[in-house]
CHARMM-style PDB file with segment names, atoms N, HN, CA, C and O in Angstrom:
ATOM      1  N   MET     1       7.025   4.169   7.947  1.00  0.00      PROA
ATOM      2  CA  MET     1       8.336   4.040   8.853  1.00  0.00      PROA
ATOM      3  C   MET     1       7.812   2.707   9.814  1.00  0.00      PROA
ATOM      4  O   MET     1       8.536   1.886  10.378  1.00  0.00      PROA
ATOM      5  N   ALA     2       6.261   2.776   9.809  1.00  0.00      PROA
ATOM      6  HN  ALA     2       5.673   3.443   9.351  1.00  0.00      PROA
ATOM      7  CA  ALA     2       5.580   1.729  10.527  1.00  0.00      PROA
ATOM      8  C   ALA     2       6.265   0.297   9.931  1.00  0.00      PROA
ATOM      9  O   ALA     2       6.626  -0.539  10.759  1.00  0.00      PROA
ATOM     10  N   TRP     3       6.399   0.089   8.828  1.00  0.00      PROA
ATOM     11  HN  TRP     3       6.106   0.768   8.155  1.00  0.00      PROA
ATOM     12  CA  TRP     3       6.655  -1.747   8.864  1.00  0.00      PROA
ATOM     13  C   TRP     3       8.072  -1.241   8.953  1.00  0.00      PROA
ATOM     14  O   TRP     3       8.632  -2.315   9.173  1.00  0.00      PROA
ATOM     15  N   ALA     4       8.797  -0.567   8.937  1.00  0.00      PROA
ATOM     16  HN  ALA     4       8.342   0.305   8.759  1.00  0.00      PROA
ATOM     17  CA  ALA     4      10.599  -0.687   9.538  1.00  0.00      PROA
ATOM     18  C   ALA     4      10.531  -0.474  10.560  1.00  0.00      PROA
ATOM     19  O   ALA     4      11.537   0.196  10.790  1.00  0.00      PROA
ATOM     20  N   LYS     5       9.786  -0.625  11.776  1.00  0.00      PROA
ATOM     21  HN  LYS     5       8.969  -1.169  11.589  1.00  0.00      PROA
ATOM     22  CA  LYS     5       9.617  -1.100  13.260  1.00  0.00      PROA
ATOM     23  C   LYS     5       8.903  -2.203  13.825  1.00  0.00      PROA
ATOM     24  O   LYS     5       9.155  -2.901  14.807  1.00  0.00      PROA
ATOM     25  N   PHE     6       7.662  -2.220  12.744  1.00  0.00      PROA
ATOM     26  HN  PHE     6       7.457  -1.653  11.947  1.00  0.00      PROA
ATOM     27  CA  PHE     6       7.102  -3.568  12.971  1.00  0.00      PROA
ATOM     28  C   PHE     6       7.179  -4.581  11.958  1.00  0.00      PROA
ATOM     29  O   PHE     6       6.137  -5.235  11.993  1.00  0.00      PROA
ATOM     30  N   HSD     7       7.651  -4.829  11.422  1.00  0.00      PROA
ATOM     31  HN  HSD     7       8.498  -4.297  11.393  1.00  0.00      PROA
ATOM     32  CA  HSD     7       7.743  -5.402   9.933  1.00  0.00      PROA
ATOM     33  C   HSD     7       7.986  -7.435  10.071  1.00  0.00      PROA
ATOM     34  O   HSD     7       7.910  -8.289   9.188  1.00  0.00      PROA
ATOM     35  N   ARG     8       8.237  -7.544  11.338  1.00  0.00      PROA
ATOM     36  HN  ARG     8       8.299  -6.850  12.056  1.00  0.00      PROA
ATOM     37  CA  ARG     8       8.622  -8.762  11.514  1.00  0.00      PROA
ATOM     38  C   ARG     8       7.303  -9.310  12.193  1.00  0.00      PROA
ATOM     39  O   ARG     8       6.965 -10.491  12.115  1.00  0.00      PROA
ATOM     40  N   THR     9       6.531  -8.257  12.922  1.00  0.00      PROA
ATOM     41  HN  THR     9       6.805  -7.297  12.986  1.00  0.00      PROA
ATOM     42  CA  THR     9       5.228  -8.562  13.756  1.00  0.00      PROA
ATOM     43  C   THR     9       4.068  -8.537  12.479  1.00  0.00      PROA
ATOM     44  O   THR     9       3.047  -9.186  12.251  1.00  0.00      PROA
ATOM     45  N   VAL    10       4.338  -8.126  12.219  1.00  0.00      PROA
ATOM     46  HN  VAL    10       5.167  -7.599  12.403  1.00  0.00      PROA
ATOM     47  CA  VAL    10       3.496  -7.706  10.689  1.00  0.00      PROA
ATOM     48  C   VAL    10       3.293  -9.317   9.997  1.00  0.00      PROA
ATOM     49  O   VAL    10       2.312 -10.060  10.012  1.00  0.00      PROA
ATOM     50  N   ALA    11       4.598  -9.482   9.426  1.00  0.00      PROA
ATOM     51  HN  ALA    11       5.395  -8.878   9.414  1.00  0.00      PROA
ATOM     52  CA  ALA    11       5.083 -10.974   8.462  1.00  0.00      PROA
ATOM     53  C   ALA    11       4.560 -11.883   9.472  1.00  0.00      PROA
ATOM     54  O   ALA    11       3.589 -12.399   8.919  1.00  0.00      PROA
ATOM     55  N   GLU    12       4.668 -12.398  10.720  1.00  0.00      PROA
ATOM     56  HN  GLU    12       5.457 -11.980  11.169  1.00  0.00      PROA
ATOM     57  CA  GLU    12       4.063 -13.382  11.906  1.00  0.00      PROA
ATOM     58  C   GLU    12       2.416 -13.468  11.289  1.00  0.00      PROA
ATOM     59  O   GLU    12       1.866 -14.485  10.864  1.00  0.00      PROA
ATOM     60  N   VAL    13       1.848 -12.126  11.381  1.00  0.00      PROA
ATOM     61  HN  VAL    13       2.295 -11.301  11.727  1.00  0.00      PROA
ATOM     62  CA  VAL    13       0.451 -12.736  11.564  1.00  0.00      PROA
ATOM     63  C   VAL    13      -0.128 -12.996  10.030  1.00  0.00      PROA
ATOM     64  O   VAL    13      -1.116 -13.684   9.775  1.00  0.00      PROA
ATOM     65  N   LEU    14       0.747 -12.257   9.007  1.00  0.00      PROA
ATOM     66  HN  LEU    14       1.549 -11.698   9.214  1.00  0.00      PROA
ATOM     67  CA  LEU    14       0.132 -12.597   7.621  1.00  0.00      PROA
ATOM     68  C   LEU    14       0.801 -13.542   6.711  1.00  0.00      PROA
ATOM     69  O   LEU    14       0.384 -14.107   5.700  1.00  0.00      PROA
ATOM     70  N   SER    15       2.319 -13.592   7.514  1.00  0.00      PROA
ATOM     71  HN  SER    15       2.657 -13.134   8.336  1.00  0.00      PROA
ATOM     72  CA  SER    15       3.179 -14.789   6.668  1.00  0.00      PROA
ATOM     73  C   SER    15       2.967 -15.051   5.108  1.00  0.00      PROA
ATOM     74  O   SER    15       2.453 -16.074   4.656  1.00  0.00      PROA
ATOM     75  N   PRO    16       3.446 -13.962   4.341  1.00  0.00      PROA
ATOM     76  CA  PRO    16       3.498 -13.260   3.043  1.00  0.00      PROA
ATOM     77  C   PRO    16       4.827 -14.458   2.711  1.00  0.00      PROA
ATOM     78  O   PRO    16       5.674 -14.969   3.443  1.00  0.00      PROA
ATOM     79  N   PRO    17       4.474 -14.605   1.053  1.00  0.00      PROA
ATOM     80  CA  PRO    17       6.077 -15.766   0.970  1.00  0.00      PROA
ATOM     81  C   PRO    17       7.009 -14.693   0.659  1.00  0.00      PROA
ATOM     82  O   PRO    17       6.874 -13.478   0.519  1.00  0.00      PROA
ATOM     83  N   ASP    18       8.275 -15.722   0.572  1.00  0.00      PROA
ATOM     84  HN  ASP    18       8.384 -16.710   0.685  1.00  0.00      PROA
ATOM     85  CA  ASP    18       9.400 -15.299   0.771  1.00  0.00      PROA
ATOM     86  C   ASP    18       9.174 -13.818  -0.371  1.00  0.00      PROA
ATOM     87  O   ASP    18       9.090 -12.743   0.222  1.00  0.00      PROA
ATOM     88  N   GLU    19       9.092 -13.777  -1.751  1.00  0.00      PROA
ATOM     89  HN  GLU    19       9.161 -14.651  -2.233  1.00  0.00      PROA
ATOM     90  CA  GLU    19       9.246 -13.820  -2.839  1.00  0.00      PROA
ATOM     91  C   GLU    19       8.426 -12.216  -2.786  1.00  0.00      PROA
ATOM     92  O   GLU    19       8.649 -11.364  -3.647  1.00  0.00      PROA
ATOM     93  N   LEU    20       7.264 -11.952  -1.393  1.00  0.00      PROA
ATOM     94  HN  LEU    20       7.082 -12.643  -0.693  1.00  0.00      PROA
ATOM     95  CA  LEU    20       6.714 -10.468  -1.432  1.00  0.00      PROA
ATOM     96  C   LEU    20       7.507  -9.805  -0.760  1.00  0.00      PROA
ATOM     97  O   LEU    20       8.416 -10.399  -0.180  1.00  0.00      PROA
ATOM     98  N   VAL    21       7.360  -8.188  -0.641  1.00  0.00      PROA
ATOM     99  HN  VAL    21       6.622  -7.706  -1.113  1.00  0.00      PROA
ATOM    100  CA  VAL    21       7.648  -6.965   0.201  1.00  0.00      PROA
ATOM    101  C   VAL    21       6.824  -6.748   0.881  1.00  0.00      PROA
ATOM    102  O   VAL    21       5.874  -6.734   0.098  1.00  0.00      PROA
ATOM    103  N   LEU    22       6.415  -6.541   1.882  1.00  0.00      PROA
ATOM    104  HN  LEU    22       7.187  -6.553   2.517  1.00  0.00      PROA
ATOM    105  CA  LEU    22       5.286  -6.040   2.483  1.00  0.00      PROA
ATOM    106  C   LEU    22       5.678  -4.147   2.549  1.00  0.00      PROA
ATOM    107  O   LEU    22       6.679  -3.554   2.950  1.00  0.00      PROA
ATOM    108  N   PHE    23       4.251  -3.604   1.901  1.00  0.00      PROA
ATOM    109  HN  PHE    23       3.438  -4.086   1.575  1.00  0.00      PROA
ATOM    110  CA  PHE    23       4.876  -2.243   1.716  1.00  0.00      PROA
ATOM    111  C   PHE    23       3.334  -1.398   2.378  1.00  0.00      PROA
ATOM    112  O   PHE    23       2.259  -1.996   2.363  1.00  0.00      PROA
ATOM    113  N   CYS    24       3.408  -0.577   2.691  1.00  0.00      PROA
ATOM    114  HN  CYS    24       4.282  -0.090   2.704  1.00  0.00      PROA
ATOM    115  CA  CYS    24       2.462   0.284   3.214  1.00  0.00      PROA
ATOM    116  C   CYS    24       2.462   2.068   2.518  1.00  0.00      PROA
ATOM    117  O   CYS    24       3.655   2.277   2.301  1.00  0.00      PROA
ATOM    118  N   GLY    25       1.919   2.936   2.241  1.00  0.00      PROA
ATOM    119  HN  GLY    25       0.950   2.766   2.417  1.00  0.00      PROA
ATOM    120  CA  GLY    25       1.940   3.684   1.817  1.00  0.00      PROA
ATOM    121  C   GLY    25       0.495   4.631   2.079  1.00  0.00      PROA
ATOM    122  O   GLY    25      -0.620   4.112   2.115  1.00  0.00      PROA
ATOM    123  N   MET    26       0.724   6.007   2.238  1.00  0.00      PROA
ATOM    124  HN  MET    26       1.630   6.429   2.208  1.00  0.00      PROA
ATOM    125  CA  MET    26      -0.468   6.782   2.494  1.00  0.00      PROA
ATOM    126  C   MET    26      -0.135   8.609   1.852  1.00  0.00      PROA
ATOM    127  O   MET    26       0.881   9.300   1.926  1.00  0.00      PROA
ATOM    128  N   SER    27      -1.324   8.850   1.329  1.00  0.00      PROA
ATOM    129  HN  SER    27      -2.149   8.289   1.269  1.00  0.00      PROA
ATOM    130  CA  SER    27      -1.207  10.021   0.155  1.00  0.00      PROA
ATOM    131  C   SER    27      -1.685  10.999   1.153  1.00  0.00      PROA
ATOM    132  O   SER    27      -2.858  10.699   1.379  1.00  0.00      PROA
ATOM    133  N   ILE    28      -1.313  12.112   1.919  1.00  0.00      PROA
ATOM    134  HN  ILE    28      -0.361  12.355   1.735  1.00  0.00      PROA
ATOM    135  CA  ILE    28      -2.260  13.349   2.445  1.00  0.00      PROA
ATOM    136  C   ILE    28      -2.299  14.604   1.804  1.00  0.00      PROA
ATOM    137  O   ILE    28      -1.237  15.122   1.456  1.00  0.00      PROA
ATOM    138  N   GLY    29      -3.613  15.284   1.556  1.00  0.00      PROA
ATOM    139  HN  GLY    29      -4.475  14.863   1.839  1.00  0.00      PROA
ATOM    140  CA  GLY    29      -3.577  16.281   1.204  1.00  0.00      PROA
ATOM    141  C   GLY    29      -4.886  16.520  -0.072  1.00  0.00      PROA
ATOM    142  O   GLY    29      -5.806  15.704  -0.117  1.00  0.00      PROA
ATOM    143  N   HSD    30      -4.852  17.357  -0.767  1.00  0.00      PROA
ATOM    144  HN  HSD    30      -4.104  18.020  -0.730  1.00  0.00      PROA
ATOM    145  CA  HSD    30      -5.856  17.660  -1.748  1.00  0.00      PROA
ATOM    146  C   HSD    30      -5.415  18.116  -2.668  1.00  0.00      PROA
ATOM    147  O   HSD    30      -4.547  18.985  -2.589  1.00  0.00      PROA
ATOM    148  N   GLU    31      -6.050  17.504  -4.224  1.00  0.00      PROA
ATOM    149  HN  GLU    31      -6.755  16.798  -4.288  1.00  0.00      PROA
ATOM    150  CA  GLU    31      -5.320  18.232  -5.396  1.00  0.00      PROA
ATOM    151  C   GLU    31      -5.731  19.362  -5.730  1.00  0.00      PROA
ATOM    152  O   GLU    31      -6.857  19.778  -5.462  1.00  0.00      PROA
ATOM    153  N   ASP    32      -4.826  20.014  -6.380  1.00  0.00      PROA
ATOM    154  HN  ASP    32      -3.910  19.675  -6.598  1.00  0.00      PROA
ATOM    155  CA  ASP    32      -4.702  21.766  -6.603  1.00  0.00      PROA
ATOM    156  C   ASP    32      -5.221  21.053  -8.116  1.00  0.00      PROA
ATOM    157  O   ASP    32      -4.556  20.364  -8.890  1.00  0.00      PROA
ATOM    158  N   VAL    33      -6.376  21.406  -8.199  1.00  0.00      PROA
ATOM    159  HN  VAL    33      -6.916  21.965  -7.570  1.00  0.00      PROA
ATOM    160  CA  VAL    33      -7.193  22.071  -9.743  1.00  0.00      PROA
ATOM    161  C   VAL    33      -6.531  22.983 -10.701  1.00  0.00      PROA
ATOM    162  O   VAL    33      -6.761  23.024 -11.910  1.00  0.00      PROA
ATOM    163  N   THR    34      -5.613  23.775  -9.986  1.00  0.00      PROA
ATOM    164  HN  THR    34      -5.426  23.742  -9.004  1.00  0.00      PROA
ATOM    165  CA  THR    34      -5.892  24.575 -10.942  1.00  0.00      PROA
ATOM    166  C   THR    34      -4.228  24.296 -11.567  1.00  0.00      PROA
ATOM    167  O   THR    34      -3.620  25.029 -12.347  1.00  0.00      PROA
ATOM    168  N   VAL    35      -3.874  23.344 -11.110  1.00  0.00      PROA
ATOM    169  HN  VAL    35      -4.369  22.749 -10.476  1.00  0.00      PROA
ATOM    170  CA  VAL    35      -2.506  23.103 -11.572  1.00  0.00      PROA
ATOM    171  C   VAL    35      -2.782  22.183 -12.747  1.00  0.00      PROA
ATOM    172  O   VAL    35      -3.482  21.191 -12.546  1.00  0.00      PROA
ATOM    173  N   ASP    36      -2.236  22.451 -14.095  1.00  0.00      PROA
ATOM    174  HN  ASP    36      -1.667  23.256 -14.258  1.00  0.00      PROA
ATOM    175  CA  ASP    36      -2.842  21.902 -15.962  1.00  0.00      PROA
ATOM    176  C   ASP    36      -1.579  20.303 -15.360  1.00  0.00      PROA
ATOM    177  O   ASP    36      -0.561  20.600 -14.736  1.00  0.00      PROA
ATOM    178  N   TYR    37      -1.868  18.884 -15.655  1.00  0.00      PROA
ATOM    179  HN  TYR    37      -2.696  18.642 -16.163  1.00  0.00      PROA
ATOM    180  CA  TYR    37      -0.983  18.190 -15.486  1.00  0.00      PROA
ATOM    181  C   TYR    37      -2.060  17.161 -16.078  1.00  0.00      PROA
ATOM    182  O   TYR    37      -3.290  17.152 -16.112  1.00  0.00      PROA
ATOM    183  N   SER    38      -0.949  16.208 -16.576  1.00  0.00      PROA
ATOM    184  HN  SER    38       0.051  16.215 -16.548  1.00  0.00      PROA
ATOM    185  CA  SER    38      -1.851  14.495 -17.366  1.00  0.00      PROA
ATOM    186  C   SER    38      -1.896  13.866 -16.134  1.00  0.00      PROA
ATOM    187  O   SER    38      -0.992  13.967 -15.305  1.00  0.00      PROA
ATOM    188  N   ARG    39      -2.797  13.293 -15.994  1.00  0.00      PROA
ATOM    189  HN  ARG    39      -3.531  13.211 -16.668  1.00  0.00      PROA
ATOM    190  CA  ARG    39      -3.040  12.427 -14.929  1.00  0.00      PROA
ATOM    191  C   ARG    39      -2.531  11.234 -15.420  1.00  0.00      PROA
ATOM    192  O   ARG    39      -2.563  11.148 -16.647  1.00  0.00      PROA
ATOM    193  N   THR    40      -1.973  10.085 -14.687  1.00  0.00      PROA
ATOM    194  HN  THR    40      -1.947  10.155 -13.689  1.00  0.00      PROA
ATOM    195  CA  THR    40      -1.602   9.173 -14.738  1.00  0.00      PROA
ATOM    196  C   THR    40      -2.438   7.910 -14.371  1.00  0.00      PROA
ATOM    197  O   THR    40      -2.659   7.829 -13.163  1.00  0.00      PROA
ATOM    198  N   GLY    41      -2.867   7.077 -15.002  1.00  0.00      PROA
ATOM    199  HN  GLY    41      -2.688   7.143 -15.984  1.00  0.00      PROA
ATOM    200  CA  GLY    41      -3.802   5.603 -15.339  1.00  0.00      PROA
ATOM    201  C   GLY    41      -3.705   5.127 -13.451  1.00  0.00      PROA
ATOM    202  O   GLY    41      -3.027   5.676 -12.583  1.00  0.00      PROA
ATOM    203  N   ARG    42      -4.482   4.151 -13.339  1.00  0.00      PROA
ATOM    204  HN  ARG    42      -5.033   3.705 -14.044  1.00  0.00      PROA
ATOM    205  CA  ARG    42      -4.306   3.635 -11.875  1.00  0.00      PROA
ATOM    206  C   ARG    42      -5.027   1.839 -12.170  1.00  0.00      PROA
ATOM    207  O   ARG    42      -6.091   1.480 -12.675  1.00  0.00      PROA
ATOM    208  N   ALA    43      -3.881   1.067 -11.591  1.00  0.00      PROA
ATOM    209  HN  ALA    43      -3.016   1.359 -11.181  1.00  0.00      PROA
ATOM    210  CA  ALA    43      -4.578  -0.108 -12.279  1.00  0.00      PROA
ATOM    211  C   ALA    43      -5.669  -0.752 -10.939  1.00  0.00      PROA
ATOM    212  O   ALA    43      -5.283  -0.530  -9.791  1.00  0.00      PROA
ATOM    213  N   PRO    44      -7.106  -1.595 -11.145  1.00  0.00      PROA
ATOM    214  CA  PRO    44      -7.441  -1.533 -10.132  1.00  0.00      PROA
ATOM    215  C   PRO    44      -6.754  -2.610  -9.013  1.00  0.00      PROA
ATOM    216  O   PRO    44      -5.861  -3.451  -8.907  1.00  0.00      PROA
ATOM    217  N   LEU    45      -8.219  -1.718  -8.002  1.00  0.00      PROA
ATOM    218  HN  LEU    45      -8.944  -1.034  -8.088  1.00  0.00      PROA
ATOM    219  CA  LEU    45      -7.349  -2.086  -6.766  1.00  0.00      PROA
ATOM    220  C   LEU    45      -7.555  -3.657  -6.556  1.00  0.00      PROA
ATOM    221  O   LEU    45      -7.062  -3.980  -5.476  1.00  0.00      PROA
ATOM    222  N   GLY    46      -7.931  -4.377  -7.006  1.00  0.00      PROA
ATOM    223  HN  GLY    46      -8.332  -4.114  -7.884  1.00  0.00      PROA
ATOM    224  CA  GLY    46      -8.110  -6.049  -7.141  1.00  0.00      PROA
ATOM    225  C   GLY    46      -6.341  -6.655  -7.384  1.00  0.00      PROA
ATOM    226  O   GLY    46      -5.680  -7.608  -6.970  1.00  0.00      PROA
ATOM    227  N   GLU    47      -6.122  -5.545  -8.240  1.00  0.00      PROA
ATOM    228  HN  GLU    47      -6.659  -4.771  -8.576  1.00  0.00      PROA
ATOM    229  CA  GLU    47      -4.666  -6.395  -8.936  1.00  0.00      PROA
ATOM    230  C   GLU    47      -3.214  -5.880  -8.457  1.00  0.00      PROA
ATOM    231  O   GLU    47      -2.089  -6.119  -8.896  1.00  0.00      PROA
ATOM    232  N   THR    48      -3.699  -5.028  -7.318  1.00  0.00      PROA
ATOM    233  HN  THR    48      -4.613  -4.834  -6.961  1.00  0.00      PROA
ATOM    234  CA  THR    48      -2.359  -4.574  -6.288  1.00  0.00      PROA
ATOM    235  C   THR    48      -2.643  -4.695  -5.146  1.00  0.00      PROA
ATOM    236  O   THR    48      -1.671  -4.464  -4.428  1.00  0.00      PROA
ATOM    237  N   VAL    49      -3.617  -4.977  -4.562  1.00  0.00      PROA
ATOM    238  HN  VAL    49      -4.407  -5.164  -5.146  1.00  0.00      PROA
ATOM    239  CA  VAL    49      -3.811  -4.866  -2.999  1.00  0.00      PROA
ATOM    240  C   VAL    49      -4.607  -5.991  -2.529  1.00  0.00      PROA
ATOM    241  O   VAL    49      -5.651  -6.274  -3.116  1.00  0.00      PROA
ATOM    242  N   THR    50      -4.149  -6.750  -1.379  1.00  0.00      PROA
ATOM    243  HN  THR    50      -3.300  -6.520  -0.903  1.00  0.00      PROA
ATOM    244  CA  THR    50      -4.680  -7.877  -1.329  1.00  0.00      PROA
ATOM    245  C   THR    50      -5.117  -7.353   0.490  1.00  0.00      PROA
ATOM    246  O   THR    50      -4.399  -6.769   1.301  1.00  0.00      PROA
ATOM    247  N   PHE    51      -6.509  -7.831   0.633  1.00  0.00      PROA
ATOM    248  HN  PHE    51      -7.093  -8.305  -0.026  1.00  0.00      PROA
ATOM    249  CA  PHE    51      -7.398  -7.287   1.663  1.00  0.00      PROA
ATOM    250  C   PHE    51      -7.191  -8.640   3.182  1.00  0.00      PROA
ATOM    251  O   PHE    51      -7.798  -9.669   2.887  1.00  0.00      PROA
ATOM    252  N   VAL    52      -6.715  -8.700   4.133  1.00  0.00      PROA
ATOM    253  HN  VAL    52      -6.222  -7.863   4.373  1.00  0.00      PROA
ATOM    254  CA  VAL    52      -6.918  -9.864   4.630  1.00  0.00      PROA
ATOM    255  C   VAL    52      -7.764  -9.492   6.106  1.00  0.00      PROA
ATOM    256  O   VAL    52      -7.477  -8.719   7.020  1.00  0.00      PROA
ATOM    257  N   ASP    53      -9.040 -10.491   5.871  1.00  0.00      PROA
ATOM    258  HN  ASP    53      -9.274 -11.119   5.128  1.00  0.00      PROA
ATOM    259  CA  ASP    53     -10.306 -10.343   6.724  1.00  0.00      PROA
ATOM    260  C   ASP    53     -10.152 -11.036   8.401  1.00  0.00      PROA
ATOM    261  O   ASP    53      -9.277 -11.898   8.481  1.00  0.00      PROA
ATOM    262  N   GLY    54     -10.558 -10.873   9.091  1.00  0.00      PROA
ATOM    263  HN  GLY    54     -11.269 -10.173   9.026  1.00  0.00      PROA
ATOM    264  CA  GLY    54     -10.726 -11.943  10.124  1.00  0.00      PROA
ATOM    265  C   GLY    54      -9.406 -11.543  11.432  1.00  0.00      PROA
ATOM    266  O   GLY    54      -9.474 -12.156  12.497  1.00  0.00      PROA
ATOM    267  N   LEU    55      -8.259 -10.488  11.215  1.00  0.00      PROA
ATOM    268  HN  LEU    55      -8.203  -9.990  10.349  1.00  0.00      PROA
ATOM    269  CA  LEU    55      -7.278 -10.205  12.058  1.00  0.00      PROA
ATOM    270  C   LEU    55      -7.743  -9.133  13.287  1.00  0.00      PROA
ATOM    271  OT1 LEU    55      -6.928  -8.784  14.141  1.00  0.00      PROA
TER     272      LEU     55
END
């Protein structure tokens, strides 16, 4: 929800290209190791995230 309220402010600081969408997600909790399920693969962090330093 933070992006919904502050997306213009964040966009002013980061200046994303028009074809990109600012998105933020957070997972909260702990894995339930008693549940039997197949784990999905993950892309390397460098392929999916851009860190902006000095802000």
